[in-house]
C-alpha positions as CSV (number, residue, x, y, z in Angstrom):
1,M,-20.7,23.0,-61.7
2,I,-17.3,21.6,-60.8
3,Q,-15.8,24.5,-58.7
4,Q,-12.0,24.9,-58.9
5,D,-11.5,27.6,-55.8
6,T,-10.6,26.3,-52.5
7,I,-12.7,26.0,-49.7
8,I,-12.6,25.9,-45.9
9,A,-15.0,25.0,-43.0
10,L,-14.8,24.0,-39.5
11,A,-15.3,20.1,-39.7
12,T,-16.1,19.3,-36.1
13,A,-19.1,20.7,-34.3
14,S,-19.4,24.5,-33.3
15,G,-18.0,25.7,-30.0
16,S,-15.3,24.9,-27.7
17,G,-14.0,21.8,-26.9
18,A,-10.5,19.7,-26.2
19,I,-9.7,20.1,-30.5
20,A,-11.0,21.3,-33.2
21,V,-10.7,20.1,-36.8
22,I,-10.5,22.9,-39.6
23,R,-10.6,21.3,-43.3
24,L,-9.5,22.8,-46.4
25,S,-10.4,21.5,-50.2
26,G,-9.2,22.9,-53.7
27,N,-6.4,23.1,-56.1
28,D,-4.5,25.4,-54.0
29,A,-5.5,23.8,-50.5
30,I,-2.0,22.4,-49.5
31,A,-0.2,25.7,-50.9
32,I,-2.4,27.9,-48.7
33,V,-1.7,26.4,-45.4
34,D,2.4,25.3,-46.2
35,A,2.9,29.4,-46.3
36,H,1.7,29.5,-43.1
37,F,2.8,26.3,-41.1
38,T,6.5,26.1,-39.7
39,S,7.4,22.3,-38.8
40,V,8.5,21.7,-35.1
41,V,11.2,19.0,-36.3
42,K,12.7,20.8,-39.1
43,K,11.8,23.0,-41.9
44,K,9.8,21.0,-44.5
45,S,7.4,22.1,-47.5
46,L,3.6,20.6,-47.2
47,Q,3.7,20.8,-50.9
48,K,6.7,18.1,-50.8
49,Q,5.1,15.5,-48.4
50,K,3.5,12.3,-49.3
51,T,-0.1,12.1,-49.1
52,H,-2.2,10.9,-46.2
53,T,0.7,12.0,-43.7
54,I,0.5,14.0,-40.5
55,H,2.7,16.7,-39.4
56,L,3.3,18.4,-36.4
57,G,4.1,22.4,-36.4
58,H,2.9,25.9,-35.6
59,I,0.0,27.9,-37.6
60,V,1.4,31.3,-38.0
61,D,0.4,34.7,-39.1
62,D,3.2,36.7,-40.0
63,K,5.7,36.4,-36.9
64,R,2.7,36.0,-34.9
65,V,2.0,32.2,-33.7
66,I,-1.6,31.4,-33.4
67,D,-1.5,27.2,-32.2
68,E,0.6,24.2,-32.5
69,V,-1.2,21.9,-34.5
70,L,-1.5,18.5,-36.4
71,V,-1.7,19.2,-40.4
72,S,-3.2,16.0,-42.2
73,V,-2.3,16.1,-46.2
74,F,-4.5,14.2,-48.7
75,K,-3.6,14.7,-52.4
76,N,-5.7,14.0,-54.8
77,P,-6.8,11.9,-56.4
78,N,-6.6,10.0,-53.1
79,S,-8.7,12.1,-51.0
80,Y,-12.4,12.3,-49.9
81,T,-13.3,15.0,-52.0
82,G,-11.1,14.0,-55.1
83,E,-9.0,17.3,-54.8
84,D,-6.1,18.2,-52.3
85,V,-7.5,18.6,-48.7
86,V,-5.8,19.6,-45.9
87,E,-7.4,19.4,-42.1
88,I,-6.1,20.9,-39.1
89,S,-6.2,19.8,-35.7
90,C,-6.2,22.7,-33.6
91,H,-6.8,23.3,-29.7
92,G,-10.9,23.9,-29.7
93,S,-10.7,27.5,-28.5
94,L,-13.2,29.3,-30.4
95,Y,-10.6,32.1,-30.6
96,I,-8.3,30.0,-32.4
97,Q,-10.7,28.3,-34.4
98,Q,-11.6,31.8,-35.8
99,E,-8.0,33.3,-36.2
100,I,-7.1,30.0,-38.4
101,I,-10.3,30.3,-40.4
102,Q,-10.1,34.2,-40.7
103,L,-6.4,33.7,-41.6
104,F,-6.9,31.4,-45.0
105,L,-9.9,33.6,-45.8
106,R,-7.6,36.4,-46.4
107,K,-5.5,34.4,-48.2
108,G,-7.6,33.2,-50.9
109,C,-10.3,30.7,-49.5
110,R,-13.9,31.2,-49.1
111,M,-16.3,29.4,-46.8
112,A,-17.8,26.3,-48.3
113,N,-21.3,26.1,-48.3
114,A,-23.4,23.5,-46.7
115,G,-22.5,19.8,-47.8
116,E,-19.8,21.2,-50.2
117,F,-17.2,18.8,-49.6
118,T,-19.5,15.9,-50.3
119,L,-20.8,18.0,-53.1
120,R,-17.3,18.0,-54.5
121,A,-16.6,14.0,-53.8
122,F,-19.8,13.4,-55.7
123,L,-18.9,15.6,-58.8
124,N,-15.4,14.1,-58.8
125,G,-16.8,10.5,-58.9
126,K,-15.7,9.4,-55.2
127,L,-19.0,8.5,-54.5
128,D,-22.2,8.3,-56.1
129,L,-25.7,10.6,-55.3
130,S,-27.4,7.7,-53.1
131,Q,-23.8,7.3,-51.0
132,A,-23.5,10.8,-50.8
133,E,-27.1,11.1,-49.1
134,A,-25.8,8.1,-46.7
135,V,-23.2,10.7,-45.4
136,A,-26.0,13.1,-44.0
137,D,-27.8,9.9,-43.0
138,L,-25.0,8.4,-40.9
139,I,-24.2,11.9,-39.2
140,A,-27.7,12.2,-38.2
141,S,-28.0,8.3,-37.1
142,D,-29.2,8.1,-33.3
143,N,-29.7,4.6,-33.1
144,E,-28.4,1.3,-34.4
145,A,-30.6,0.3,-36.8
146,S,-30.3,4.1,-38.7
147,H,-26.7,3.8,-38.4
148,Q,-26.4,0.0,-39.9
149,V,-28.7,1.1,-42.7
150,A,-26.6,4.3,-43.4
151,M,-23.3,2.4,-43.4
152,Q,-24.8,0.0,-45.8
153,Q,-26.0,2.5,-48.3
154,M,-22.8,4.8,-47.7
155,R,-20.6,1.4,-48.8
156,G,-22.8,1.4,-52.0
157,G,-25.1,-1.8,-51.1
158,F,-28.2,0.3,-52.5
159,S,-26.4,1.9,-55.4
160,S,-24.8,-1.1,-56.6
161,E,-27.9,-3.1,-56.8
162,I,-29.7,-0.3,-59.3
163,S,-26.8,0.0,-61.0
164,K,-26.6,-3.5,-62.0
165,L,-30.0,-3.5,-63.1
166,R,-29.8,-0.1,-64.9
167,E,-26.6,-1.8,-66.9
168,E,-28.5,-5.0,-67.9
169,L,-31.4,-3.0,-69.0
170,I,-29.1,-0.3,-70.8
171,N,-27.7,-3.3,-72.7
172,F,-31.2,-4.6,-73.8
173,A,-32.1,-1.2,-74.9
174,S,-29.2,-0.7,-76.9
175,L,-30.2,-3.8,-78.8
176,I,-33.7,-2.8,-79.4
177,E,-32.4,0.6,-80.3
178,L,-30.3,-1.5,-82.9
179,E,-33.4,-2.9,-84.1
180,L,-34.4,0.4,-85.0
181,D,-31.9,1.0,-87.6
182,F,-32.4,-2.4,-89.1
183,A,-36.4,-2.0,-89.2
184,E,-36.6,-2.5,-93.0
185,E,-34.9,-6.4,-92.7
186,D,-36.8,-7.2,-89.8
187,V,-34.5,-8.5,-88.0
188,E,-34.6,-8.7,-83.8
189,F,-31.7,-8.9,-81.7
190,A,-32.9,-8.4,-78.2
191,D,-34.0,-12.5,-77.4
192,R,-37.3,-11.2,-76.0
193,S,-37.5,-14.3,-73.6
194,Q,-34.5,-13.4,-72.1
195,F,-35.8,-9.6,-71.8
196,K,-38.7,-10.7,-70.1
197,A,-36.9,-12.7,-67.3
198,L,-34.8,-9.7,-66.9
199,V,-37.8,-7.5,-66.8
200,D,-39.4,-9.7,-64.2
201,R,-36.3,-9.9,-62.0
202,I,-36.3,-6.1,-62.5
203,T,-39.8,-6.1,-61.1
204,F,-39.2,-8.4,-58.3
205,V,-36.1,-6.1,-57.0
206,L,-38.4,-3.0,-57.3
207,K,-41.2,-4.5,-55.5
208,R,-39.0,-5.8,-52.6
209,L,-37.0,-2.3,-52.5
210,I,-40.7,-0.3,-52.4
211,D,-41.8,-2.5,-50.0
212,S,-38.9,-2.1,-47.6
213,F,-39.3,2.0,-47.5
214,A,-42.2,1.1,-44.6
215,V,-39.4,-0.4,-42.2
216,G,-36.8,2.2,-43.4
217,N,-38.9,5.5,-42.7
218,V,-39.6,4.0,-39.2
219,I,-36.0,3.2,-38.8
220,K,-35.0,6.6,-40.2
221,N,-37.7,8.7,-38.2
222,G,-38.7,6.6,-35.2
223,I,-42.0,5.5,-34.4
224,P,-44.2,7.7,-32.5
225,V,-46.3,6.4,-29.7
226,A,-49.3,7.5,-27.8
227,I,-49.9,6.4,-24.3
228,V,-53.3,6.9,-23.5
229,G,-56.0,6.2,-21.1
230,E,-57.9,7.8,-18.1
231,P,-56.4,9.9,-15.6
232,N,-54.1,8.6,-13.0
233,V,-53.7,5.1,-14.4
234,G,-49.9,5.5,-14.4
235,K,-49.3,6.7,-17.9
236,S,-46.6,8.7,-16.4
237,T,-45.1,6.0,-14.4
238,L,-44.9,3.8,-17.5
239,L,-42.9,6.7,-19.4
240,N,-40.7,7.0,-16.8
241,A,-40.2,3.1,-16.5
242,L,-39.8,2.7,-20.2
243,L,-36.9,6.0,-20.2
244,N,-35.5,5.0,-16.9
245,E,-35.6,8.2,-15.8
246,E,-38.1,10.8,-13.9
247,R,-38.9,12.7,-16.7
248,A,-43.0,12.9,-16.2
249,I,-44.6,14.0,-12.9
250,V,-46.2,11.6,-10.9
251,S,-48.9,12.1,-8.7
252,E,-52.2,10.7,-6.8
253,I,-54.0,13.7,-8.2
254,A,-56.0,12.8,-11.3
255,G,-55.3,15.2,-14.3
256,T,-51.4,15.8,-13.6
257,T,-50.3,15.7,-16.9
258,R,-52.1,19.0,-18.9
259,D,-49.9,18.6,-21.6
260,T,-48.4,16.1,-23.9
261,I,-44.5,14.7,-22.8
262,E,-42.5,13.5,-25.5
263,D,-39.1,11.5,-25.4
264,E,-37.5,8.9,-27.4
265,I,-35.5,5.9,-26.7
266,S,-33.7,3.0,-28.8
267,I,-35.3,-0.5,-28.2
268,G,-33.5,-3.4,-30.5
269,G,-31.9,-0.8,-32.3
270,I,-35.1,0.8,-33.3
271,G,-36.0,4.4,-32.2
272,F,-39.6,4.6,-30.4
273,R,-40.8,8.3,-29.4
274,F,-43.4,8.0,-26.5
275,I,-46.0,10.3,-25.8
276,D,-47.7,10.7,-22.6
277,T,-50.6,12.3,-23.0
278,A,-53.4,14.0,-20.8
279,G,-55.8,11.5,-19.5
280,I,-59.0,11.4,-21.5
281,R,-62.1,12.0,-19.4
282,D,-64.9,14.6,-19.1
283,T,-64.1,17.6,-17.4
284,K,-64.9,21.4,-16.9
285,D,-60.9,22.6,-16.3
286,V,-60.3,24.8,-19.5
287,V,-56.4,23.7,-19.3
288,E,-57.2,20.0,-19.0
289,S,-59.8,19.9,-21.7
290,I,-56.8,21.5,-24.3
291,G,-54.4,18.9,-23.0
292,I,-57.6,16.4,-24.0
293,K,-57.7,17.7,-27.3
294,K,-54.3,17.7,-27.8
295,T,-54.2,13.8,-26.9
296,F,-56.4,13.0,-29.9
297,E,-54.6,14.8,-32.0
298,K,-51.0,12.8,-31.1
299,I,-52.8,9.5,-31.4
300,D,-53.6,10.8,-35.2
301,Q,-50.0,11.2,-35.6
302,A,-48.7,8.1,-33.6
303,Q,-48.3,4.8,-35.3
304,V,-48.6,2.7,-32.3
305,V,-51.3,3.1,-29.8
306,I,-50.6,2.2,-26.3
307,Y,-54.1,1.8,-23.9
308,L,-53.5,1.7,-20.3
309,F,-55.7,1.2,-17.4
310,D,-55.9,0.5,-14.0
311,A,-56.4,-3.3,-13.5
312,D,-58.0,-2.2,-9.7
313,D,-60.9,-0.4,-11.5
314,F,-61.5,-3.1,-13.9
315,K,-64.8,-4.1,-11.8
316,D,-66.1,-0.8,-11.7
317,Q,-65.3,0.4,-15.3
318,R,-65.5,-2.9,-17.4
319,S,-68.1,-2.1,-19.6
320,A,-66.8,1.6,-19.7
321,L,-63.3,0.2,-20.9
322,K,-65.0,-2.1,-23.8
323,V,-66.7,0.8,-25.3
324,E,-63.5,3.3,-25.2
325,L,-61.3,0.4,-26.9
326,E,-64.2,-0.1,-29.6
327,K,-63.6,3.7,-30.2
328,I,-60.0,3.5,-30.8
329,K,-60.5,0.7,-32.9
330,N,-63.0,1.9,-35.0
331,K,-61.6,5.3,-35.5
332,Y,-58.2,4.0,-36.1
333,P,-58.4,0.4,-37.4
334,Q,-55.2,0.5,-39.0
335,K,-53.3,1.6,-35.9
336,P,-51.8,-1.3,-33.4
337,L,-53.4,-1.0,-30.3
338,L,-51.5,-2.5,-27.1
339,V,-53.9,-2.7,-24.4
340,I,-52.0,-2.6,-21.2
341,A,-53.7,-3.4,-17.5
342,N,-51.4,-1.7,-15.1
343,K,-51.1,-1.8,-11.4
344,I,-51.2,-5.6,-11.3
345,D,-49.2,-5.4,-8.1
346,K,-52.4,-4.4,-6.1
347,V,-54.9,-7.0,-7.4
348,D,-55.0,-11.1,-6.9
349,D,-55.0,-14.0,-9.3
350,I,-58.6,-13.9,-9.3
351,L,-59.3,-10.6,-10.9
352,I,-56.1,-11.1,-13.2
353,S,-57.9,-14.0,-14.7
354,K,-61.2,-12.1,-15.0
355,I,-59.4,-9.6,-16.9
356,Q,-57.5,-12.0,-19.3
357,S,-60.8,-13.7,-20.1
358,D,-62.4,-10.9,-20.9
359,I,-59.8,-9.2,-22.7
360,P,-57.8,-11.9,-24.4
361,E,-55.1,-9.2,-25.8
362,I,-54.4,-7.8,-22.9
363,K,-50.9,-7.5,-21.4
364,L,-50.4,-6.8,-17.5
365,L,-47.9,-4.3,-16.2
366,S,-46.8,-2.9,-13.1
367,A,-45.0,0.1,-14.6
368,K,-44.3,1.1,-10.4
369,T,-41.9,-2.2,-9.9
370,G,-41.1,-2.7,-13.4
371,F,-42.8,-5.8,-14.0
372,G,-43.9,-6.7,-17.6
373,V,-41.9,-3.7,-19.0
374,E,-39.2,-6.0,-20.8
375,Q,-42.5,-8.0,-22.5
376,L,-44.4,-4.4,-23.8
377,T,-41.1,-3.3,-25.3
378,N,-40.9,-6.8,-27.1
379,S,-44.3,-6.5,-27.9
380,L,-43.4,-3.0,-29.6
381,L,-40.6,-4.7,-31.6
382,D,-42.8,-7.4,-32.7
383,L,-44.8,-4.7,-34.8
384,I,-41.9,-3.9,-36.9
385,N,-40.7,-6.1,-39.8
386,T,-36.7,-6.4,-38.5
387,G,-36.5,-9.1,-40.7
388,A,-34.5,-7.2,-43.6
389,L,-32.4,-5.4,-41.0
390,R,-31.5,-8.8,-39.5
391,N,-30.8,-10.1,-42.8
392,N,-28.4,-7.3,-44.0
393,E,-30.8,-6.5,-47.1
394,T,-30.8,-3.2,-48.6
395,I,-33.6,-0.9,-47.1
396,V,-34.6,2.1,-48.4
397,T,-34.9,5.3,-46.0
398,N,-34.8,8.2,-48.5
399,S,-38.2,9.5,-50.0
400,R,-36.7,10.8,-52.8
401,H,-35.3,7.3,-53.6
402,Y,-38.5,6.0,-52.9
403,D,-40.6,8.4,-55.4
404,A,-38.2,7.4,-58.2
405,L,-38.2,3.6,-57.6
406,L,-42.3,3.9,-57.9
407,K,-42.0,5.5,-60.7
408,A,-39.2,3.5,-62.1
409,F,-41.7,0.3,-61.1
410,E,-44.4,2.1,-63.3
411,E,-42.3,2.4,-66.2
412,I,-40.9,-1.2,-65.9
413,Q,-44.8,-2.5,-65.8
414,K,-45.3,-0.5,-69.3
415,V,-42.7,-2.3,-70.5
416,K,-43.3,-5.5,-69.6
417,H,-47.4,-4.9,-70.8
418,G,-45.6,-4.0,-74.3
419,L,-43.7,-7.5,-74.1
420,E,-46.7,-9.0,-73.4
421,S,-48.7,-7.3,-76.2
422,D,-45.9,-7.5,-78.8
423,L,-45.7,-4.0,-78.8
424,S,-43.4,-2.5,-81.6
425,G,-39.5,-1.8,-80.7
426,D,-39.9,2.1,-81.0
427,L,-42.5,2.3,-78.7
428,L,-40.9,-0.1,-76.3
429,A,-37.6,1.9,-76.3
430,I,-39.7,5.0,-74.8
431,D,-41.2,3.2,-71.8
432,I,-37.2,1.5,-71.4
433,R,-35.7,4.9,-71.6
434,Q,-38.5,6.6,-69.2
435,A,-37.2,3.3,-66.8
436,L,-33.6,4.3,-67.0
437,Y,-34.1,7.8,-66.4
438,H,-35.6,7.0,-62.8
439,F,-32.8,4.7,-62.1
440,G,-30.5,7.0,-63.3
441,E,-31.9,9.7,-60.6
442,I,-31.3,7.9,-57.7
443,T,-27.5,7.4,-58.2
444,G,-27.0,10.3,-59.8
445,E,-26.0,9.5,-63.3
446,I,-29.2,11.9,-64.5
447,T,-29.2,14.8,-62.2
448,N,-29.5,19.0,-61.9
449,D,-28.3,21.8,-60.1
450,D,-31.7,22.3,-58.3
451,L,-31.7,18.9,-57.2
452,L,-28.4,18.7,-56.1
453,G,-28.8,22.1,-54.5
454,N,-31.7,20.6,-52.6
455,I,-29.8,17.7,-51.1
456,F,-26.4,19.5,-50.3
457,A,-28.6,22.2,-48.7
458,N,-29.7,19.9,-46.0
459,F,-26.1,18.9,-44.8
460,C,-23.6,20.6,-42.4
461,I,-21.2,22.8,-43.2
462,G,-17.9,21.1,-43.1
463,K,-19.3,18.0,-44.3
């Protein structure tokens, strides 16, 4: 699958800007650029320059100067892709970008496919498959936590842990395979007690990695939080307070929010996607009814539910409130439910004490003044087990890795059962090979063109 041709693509975001970076990679990358580069200082050949050097000059097409540029030269194997790489920093005009790219396309380059630079880096052994996938995660990271996890994986934290276990398992597998060659002599090369200890250690690590996916998925995709309650209890005001901007319309008129409004913020490095829903009540308004239906759909999709009510209405709606809370708890027993009394700036301490006595888990809030907003954000963070993140432990965020880990865990359990049952070496070897296969799927020791195509198709062009 390794390509020998030279590829080109815009490496910076499309559109006009101060500068743009155009990247080339391949055997002829330096030669192709060199033929159309004129140095400002003195006539120099890019092919004769040292690797990791930058040169000021002009890109010219025949005698026409296209732009003054900085050309960075990276010679193989010491480049991102492991091939000769040239990066041209030009002015960010769309016209200039296209003129330079079209020039080199005419001179023998072809447009890079999505993720092809990183694919070549993987195929040339510059990084393994899990590190390559972390590149896309790093580009997509939009909060501190997702950035931290992607950086840890890109540096090889996850793959080194898997590779170490795989190497130890291969050593024992080779000894068991060797036993099969001397089956008639009835010799035992693999110490079964040491092998059991290794299997236990692998089981422990796999279980920890599998369990980490619950946090990893949250870090990567964010946590959807539905803000629900009756009309005019301050849901939109709370959303605006959390976002620190006037995102939702606030009005004294009940039923102002006719549709769900969504926005995302980062709290403690974790992305939370807040969904302001239409108020839940009986209504004959057709449009509002559709909004209420969408509210229940959003509760289904949310991982956390915030139920908001007006503290000033507690006396009159105490019974109805308890019924409504029980409905939500019974329908969504697995979803964390935060019950919040809003507009407490309008009530006295006696009513507040009564509310707290009736609903022990209640949280007090004034979305209008901001009182209690910080405590709410802290409560949301408490719902997420960020211990692994704080301790810089390996966290699995990729569903492909998660699937491979589950399969490897299943095979290791078979190996463990086989050892406990004194299973013959040839049968043990089958399960070990399957476990090794799934380990290899993660790091890329075992792969195929279809898998690579699916992975790198999700990359941006130029990376």
